C-alpha positions as CSV (number, residue, x, y, z in Angstrom):
1,M,2.3,1.3,-17.8
2,C,5.8,-0.2,-17.2
3,A,7.0,-0.4,-13.6
4,S,6.3,3.2,-13.0
5,V,5.3,4.4,-9.5
6,S,2.1,6.1,-10.5
7,Q,-0.1,8.1,-8.1
8,G,-2.4,5.1,-7.7
9,S,0.4,2.7,-6.7
10,R,1.9,5.3,-4.4
11,G,-1.5,5.8,-2.7
12,L,-1.9,2.1,-2.2
13,L,1.6,1.7,-0.9
14,L,1.5,4.6,1.5
15,V,-2.1,5.3,2.4
16,Y,-3.1,1.6,2.8
17,G,0.3,0.2,3.6
18,L,0.0,-2.5,1.0
19,R,2.9,-4.8,0.3
20,R,4.5,-4.4,-3.2
21,G,3.2,-7.8,-4.3
22,E,-0.3,-6.9,-3.1
23,V,-0.3,-3.7,-5.1
24,L,0.9,-5.5,-8.2
25,G,-1.7,-8.2,-7.7
26,I,-4.8,-6.0,-7.7
27,T,-7.0,-6.6,-10.7
28,W,-9.7,-4.4,-12.2
29,D,-12.3,-6.8,-10.8
30,D,-10.9,-5.9,-7.3
31,V,-11.8,-2.3,-7.8
32,D,-15.4,-1.4,-7.1
33,L,-16.0,2.3,-8.0
34,E,-19.7,2.1,-7.1
35,A,-19.1,0.8,-3.6
36,N,-15.8,2.8,-3.3
37,T,-13.9,-0.2,-2.2
38,I,-10.8,-2.1,-3.3
39,R,-10.2,-5.8,-2.5
40,V,-6.8,-7.2,-1.7
41,E,-6.9,-10.9,-2.5
42,G,-3.9,-11.6,-4.7
43,Q,-0.3,-10.8,-5.0
44,V,2.3,-11.0,-7.8
45,Q,5.2,-13.4,-7.1
46,R,7.9,-15.0,-9.1
47,I,7.3,-18.8,-8.9
48,K,9.7,-21.2,-10.7
49,G,11.0,-18.3,-12.8
50,K,7.6,-17.0,-13.9
51,L,5.6,-14.1,-12.6
52,E,2.2,-15.2,-11.3
53,R,-0.7,-13.8,-9.5
54,V,-1.3,-16.0,-6.4
55,P,-3.6,-15.6,-3.4
56,V,-2.4,-13.6,-0.5
57,K,-0.8,-15.8,2.2
58,T,-3.5,-15.6,4.9
59,D,-7.2,-15.1,5.4
60,T,-6.5,-11.8,7.2
61,G,-4.4,-10.7,4.3
62,R,-7.5,-10.9,2.2
63,R,-9.4,-7.7,2.9
64,T,-11.7,-5.1,1.4
65,L,-10.7,-1.5,2.0
66,P,-12.5,1.8,1.4
67,L,-11.3,3.8,-1.6
68,V,-10.3,7.3,-0.5
69,P,-10.9,10.1,-3.1
70,F,-7.2,10.6,-3.9
71,V,-6.6,7.0,-4.7
72,R,-10.0,6.6,-6.5
73,D,-9.2,9.5,-8.8
74,A,-5.7,8.2,-9.4
75,I,-7.0,4.8,-10.3
76,I,-9.5,6.3,-12.7
77,E,-6.7,8.3,-14.4
78,H,-4.6,5.2,-14.4
79,A,-7.4,3.2,-16.2
80,R,-7.4,5.9,-18.9
81,L,-3.6,5.7,-19.3
82,Q,-3.7,1.9,-19.4
83,A,-6.4,1.9,-22.1
84,E,-4.2,4.2,-24.2
85,A,-1.2,1.9,-23.6
86,K,-3.4,-1.1,-24.6
87,R,-4.4,0.7,-27.8
88,K,-0.8,1.5,-28.7
89,A,0.3,-2.1,-28.0
90,G,-2.4,-3.5,-30.2
91,E,-2.3,-7.3,-30.6
92,S,0.9,-7.6,-28.5
93,W,-1.1,-6.6,-25.4
94,Q,-1.4,-9.5,-22.9
95,D,-4.6,-8.7,-21.0
96,S,-3.7,-9.9,-17.4
97,G,-6.5,-7.9,-15.9
98,L,-4.0,-6.3,-13.5
99,V,-4.4,-2.6,-12.6
100,F,-0.7,-2.1,-12.6
101,A,0.7,-3.9,-15.6
102,S,3.8,-3.8,-17.8
103,R,3.9,-2.1,-21.1
104,S,2.7,-5.3,-22.7
105,G,-0.1,-5.8,-20.2
106,G,1.5,-8.6,-18.1
107,P,2.5,-8.6,-14.5
108,I,5.2,-6.2,-13.3
109,E,8.3,-7.7,-11.7
110,P,8.1,-6.7,-8.0
111,T,11.8,-5.8,-7.9
112,N,11.2,-3.4,-10.8
113,L,8.6,-1.6,-8.7
114,G,11.3,-1.1,-6.0
115,R,13.7,0.2,-8.6
116,A,11.1,2.7,-9.9
117,F,10.5,3.8,-6.4
118,E,14.2,4.4,-5.9
119,R,14.3,6.6,-9.0
120,V,11.4,8.7,-7.7
121,I,13.3,9.1,-4.4
122,K,16.5,10.1,-6.2
123,D,14.8,12.3,-8.8
124,N,13.1,14.3,-6.0
125,G,16.1,14.6,-3.8
126,L,14.5,12.7,-0.9
127,R,16.2,10.7,1.8
128,R,16.7,7.1,0.5
129,I,14.3,4.6,2.0
130,R,13.2,1.2,1.0
131,L,9.8,0.7,-0.7
132,H,8.8,-1.6,2.2
133,D,9.5,1.3,4.6
134,L,6.3,2.9,3.4
135,R,4.4,0.1,5.1
136,H,6.2,1.0,8.4
137,T,5.3,4.7,7.8
138,T,1.6,3.8,7.4
139,G,1.6,1.7,10.5
140,T,3.3,4.5,12.5
141,M,0.8,7.1,11.1
142,L,-2.1,4.9,12.0
143,K,-0.8,4.8,15.6
144,D,-0.1,8.6,15.7
145,L,-3.6,9.3,14.4
146,K,-5.0,7.2,17.2
147,V,-6.5,4.5,15.0
148,S,-7.4,1.5,17.1
149,P,-4.9,-1.3,16.9
150,R,-7.7,-3.7,15.6
151,D,-8.4,-1.4,12.7
152,A,-4.7,-0.9,12.0
153,K,-4.3,-4.7,12.0
154,E,-7.1,-5.1,9.5
155,I,-5.9,-2.2,7.2
156,L,-2.4,-3.7,7.1
157,G,-3.7,-7.3,6.8
158,H,-1.9,-8.7,9.8
159,A,-2.9,-12.0,11.4
160,R,-2.1,-10.7,14.9
161,I,-2.3,-7.3,16.5
162,S,1.1,-8.0,18.1
163,V,2.7,-7.9,14.6
164,T,1.1,-4.5,13.9
165,M,2.2,-3.2,17.3
166,E,5.7,-4.6,17.4
167,I,6.9,-4.3,13.9
168,Y,5.0,-1.6,12.1
169,T,4.6,1.1,14.7
170,H,7.5,3.1,16.1
171,G,7.4,5.2,19.2
172,D,8.5,8.8,19.2
173,Q,9.3,11.5,21.8
174,E,6.1,13.5,21.3
175,S,3.9,10.4,21.9
176,Q,6.0,9.4,24.9
177,R,5.8,13.0,26.3
178,E,2.0,13.0,25.9
179,A,1.6,9.6,27.5
180,I,3.9,10.5,30.5
181,G,2.1,13.8,30.8
182,R,-1.3,12.0,31.0
183,I,0.1,9.6,33.7
184,S,1.5,12.6,35.7
185,G,-1.9,14.4,35.4
186,E,-3.8,11.3,36.6
187,L,-1.4,10.7,39.5
188,F,-0.7,14.2,40.7
189,G,-3.5,16.3,39.2
190,G,-3.2,19.5,37.4
191,A,-2.2,20.2,33.8
192,S,0.2,17.8,32.1
193,E,3.2,19.3,30.3
């Protein structure tokens, strides 16, 4: 599938806040359509000049997440497209078992995923952001949706809640206004503004 930014990879990057190496390290064995889960256990990294799938850095980075319908459907469609690519490649296909693989079936260079993301941004006339900024967006959305810090930490695969709270969530005027309004209401009664 080359280093395209498919719906499945976008969903994993944005909905789950996965790191690019984690997305590229997901194997078909990590996807359980019956249980509607996806395991994050490996990542693709360049080691001594060669792309390799290696374990995620920490025990908390290893996690099993529920598959939401949008991502599940995108992964099913991606499997169909990958089977077609495998058929076209014939004997040149290198079966790495990776969900997101190159045209020849091997691992995708993580920087190429970033470049593909930049093309999607440019082609759609969107404000330029880094691929990793999607992870920050997910963390902030988890906060805004009032997801508990512990659940946000586990979704993002952080070792400590402090990392989730300090780095991946960003305050905003509306949240601050709501918080100060609550304090005012508690202290002085009446409706908060």
